[in-house]
One Martini backbone bead per residue (centre of mass of N, CA, C, O) as a GRO file, in nm:
protein
  143
    1MET     BB    1   0.096   0.035   0.024
    2ALA     BB    2   0.063   0.361  -0.035
    3ILE     BB    3   0.116   0.660   0.109
    4PHE     BB    4   0.072   0.798  -0.176
    5ASP     BB    5  -0.149   0.903  -0.388
    6SER     BB    6  -0.219   1.060  -0.680
    7ASN     BB    7  -0.399   1.283  -0.550
    8SER     BB    8  -0.195   1.386  -0.343
    9LEU     BB    9   0.033   1.453  -0.542
   10LEU     BB   10  -0.120   1.653  -0.709
   11LEU     BB   11  -0.191   1.850  -0.481
   12ALA     BB   12   0.103   1.911  -0.401
   13PHE     BB   13   0.184   2.021  -0.675
   14GLU     BB   14  -0.030   2.247  -0.697
   15MET     BB   15   0.054   2.397  -0.441
   16LEU     BB   16   0.340   2.464  -0.538
   17LEU     BB   17   0.266   2.601  -0.802
   18PHE     BB   18   0.083   2.822  -0.684
   19GLY     BB   19   0.298   2.944  -0.496
   20VAL     BB   20   0.502   3.022  -0.717
   21LEU     BB   21   0.305   3.167  -0.907
   22GLY     BB   22   0.225   3.389  -0.703
   23LEU     BB   23   0.499   3.520  -0.681
   24GLY     BB   24   0.535   3.590  -0.982
   25VAL     BB   25   0.279   3.762  -1.017
   26GLU     BB   26   0.340   3.967  -0.796
   27THR     BB   27   0.600   4.067  -0.906
   28ALA     BB   28   0.486   4.171  -1.177
   29PHE     BB   29   0.262   4.354  -1.054
   30THR     BB   30   0.452   4.545  -0.892
   31ALA     BB   31   0.617   4.639  -1.132
   32ILE     BB   32   0.378   4.774  -1.283
   33THR     BB   33   0.252   4.954  -1.045
   34ASP     BB   34   0.556   5.094  -0.989
   35TYR     BB   35   0.662   5.228  -1.251
   36LYS     BB   36   0.602   5.542  -1.195
   37ASN     BB   37   0.813   5.537  -0.930
   38ASP     BB   38   1.049   5.459  -1.141
   39PRO     BB   39   1.288   5.646  -1.288
   40LYS     BB   40   1.442   5.388  -1.441
   41ARG     BB   41   1.253   5.154  -1.535
   42HIS     BB   42   1.322   4.842  -1.413
   43LEU     BB   43   1.087   4.654  -1.295
   44PHE     BB   44   1.063   4.608  -1.001
   45GLY     BB   45   0.980   4.340  -0.795
   46TYR     BB   46   0.767   4.201  -0.527
   47SER     BB   47   0.771   3.987  -0.231
   48SER     BB   48   0.671   3.706  -0.012
   49LEU     BB   49   0.717   3.404   0.141
   50TRP     BB   50   0.460   3.431   0.329
   51TYR     BB   51   0.253   3.387   0.073
   52ILE     BB   52   0.255   3.088  -0.012
   53PRO     BB   53   0.019   2.965   0.159
   54LEU     BB   54  -0.203   3.127   0.018
   55TYR     BB   55  -0.154   3.027  -0.275
   56ALA     BB   56  -0.170   2.711  -0.198
   57LEU     BB   57  -0.492   2.720  -0.144
   58THR     BB   58  -0.625   2.728  -0.425
   59PRO     BB   59  -0.677   2.419  -0.496
   60LEU     BB   60  -0.860   2.373  -0.250
   61PHE     BB   61  -1.084   2.565  -0.333
   62PHE     BB   62  -1.149   2.425  -0.606
   63HIS     BB   63  -1.204   2.146  -0.506
   64PHE     BB   64  -1.455   2.230  -0.310
   65THR     BB   65  -1.605   2.454  -0.530
   66GLY     BB   66  -1.623   2.367  -0.833
   67ALA     BB   67  -1.901   2.222  -0.853
   68TYR     BB   68  -2.047   2.511  -0.801
   69LEU     BB   69  -1.889   2.727  -0.989
   70PHE     BB   70  -1.822   2.626  -1.291
   71GLY     BB   71  -2.140   2.672  -1.389
   72LEU     BB   72  -2.116   2.959  -1.371
   73PRO     BB   73  -2.097   3.253  -1.465
   74LEU     BB   74  -1.823   3.445  -1.524
   75LEU     BB   75  -1.899   3.697  -1.353
   76ILE     BB   76  -1.956   3.548  -1.094
   77ARG     BB   77  -1.694   3.406  -1.056
   78GLY     BB   78  -1.517   3.658  -1.054
   79ALA     BB   79  -1.662   3.785  -0.800
   80VAL     BB   80  -1.600   3.558  -0.607
   81TYR     BB   81  -1.290   3.559  -0.635
   82THR     BB   82  -1.255   3.848  -0.534
   83VAL     BB   83  -1.369   3.803  -0.246
   84VAL     BB   84  -1.180   3.572  -0.168
   85ILE     BB   85  -0.912   3.721  -0.202
   86PHE     BB   86  -0.970   3.950  -0.008
   87THR     BB   87  -1.019   3.773   0.237
   88ALA     BB   88  -0.746   3.616   0.235
   89GLU     BB   89  -0.572   3.871   0.248
   90TYR     BB   90  -0.680   3.997   0.500
   91LEU     BB   91  -0.626   3.753   0.696
   92GLY     BB   92  -0.329   3.709   0.624
   93MET     BB   93  -0.225   3.998   0.698
   94LEU     BB   94  -0.331   3.992   0.989
   95LEU     BB   95  -0.155   3.756   1.077
   96LEU     BB   96   0.117   3.888   1.007
   97ARG     BB   97   0.079   4.127   1.195
   98TRP     BB   98   0.072   3.955   1.451
   99LEU     BB   99   0.351   3.806   1.406
  100LEU     BB  100   0.535   4.080   1.285
  101SER     BB  101   0.373   4.374   1.327
  102SER     BB  102   0.356   4.338   1.005
  103SER     BB  103   0.292   4.358   0.687
  104PRO     BB  104   0.467   4.351   0.393
  105SER     BB  105   0.243   4.557   0.238
  106GLU     BB  106   0.146   4.790   0.427
  107GLU     BB  107   0.306   5.043   0.347
  108SER     BB  108   0.192   5.061   0.048
  109TYR     BB  109  -0.113   5.045   0.119
  110PHE     BB  110  -0.132   5.313   0.288
  111GLN     BB  111  -0.091   5.503   0.022
  112SER     BB  112  -0.378   5.423  -0.039
  113ARG     BB  113  -0.713   5.522  -0.057
  114TRP     BB  114  -0.809   5.195  -0.098
  115ASN     BB  115  -0.761   5.105   0.169
  116VAL     BB  116  -0.792   4.833   0.430
  117HIS     BB  117  -0.609   4.859   0.700
  118GLY     BB  118  -0.348   4.785   0.513
  119LEU     BB  119  -0.444   4.485   0.371
  120ILE     BB  120  -0.612   4.613   0.131
  121ARG     BB  121  -0.701   4.687  -0.223
  122LEU     BB  122  -0.971   4.790  -0.409
  123ASP     BB  123  -0.814   4.867  -0.684
  124PHE     BB  124  -0.756   4.541  -0.739
  125ALA     BB  125  -1.018   4.404  -0.838
  126PRO     BB  126  -0.967   4.353  -1.145
  127ALA     BB  127  -0.723   4.167  -1.098
  128TRP     BB  128  -0.865   3.949  -0.925
  129PHE     BB  129  -1.071   3.872  -1.135
  130ALA     BB  130  -0.866   3.772  -1.347
  131LEU     BB  131  -0.701   3.582  -1.165
  132GLY     BB  132  -0.925   3.385  -1.090
  133LEU     BB  133  -0.977   3.288  -1.383
  134ALA     BB  134  -0.688   3.195  -1.441
  135LEU     BB  135  -0.668   2.988  -1.207
  136GLU     BB  136  -0.901   2.814  -1.309
  137LEU     BB  137  -0.779   2.731  -1.570
  138ILE     BB  138  -0.536   2.587  -1.456
  139TYR     BB  139  -0.685   2.386  -1.283
  140ARG     BB  140  -0.850   2.254  -1.512
  141PHE     BB  141  -0.609   2.161  -1.677
  142LEU     BB  142  -0.487   1.969  -1.443
  143ASN     BB  143  -0.795   1.813  -1.417
   0.00000   0.00000   0.00000
């Protein structure tokens, strides 16, 4: 009898993949959104390894909710993903604030008038809408 079946290995692979993918996407996103503040236009992006567990939860979310969500219209799914991403980000950053005395993105988030307690930025909603749908596409391709 195998310790890990193929479903467990696939889930572990997906969690690792989405964790790394999340870091890459966030690094590219911050490079693009901070472009106007970089006088040399080097497109430096940034993220934090603390975010990997948040990104790694994505396949679990789709695994447990996909049967209910995947049949819904695109706009509804995108809206649900936006709310879920905001909720996960808010709670994750709140936990990091509690553990580290500040969340890694807090300083830059407070600079935006669209921030909520320095933990999320509402002006990122269109990006989270698109990201949620893109992550769904990747998840469905893998499964």
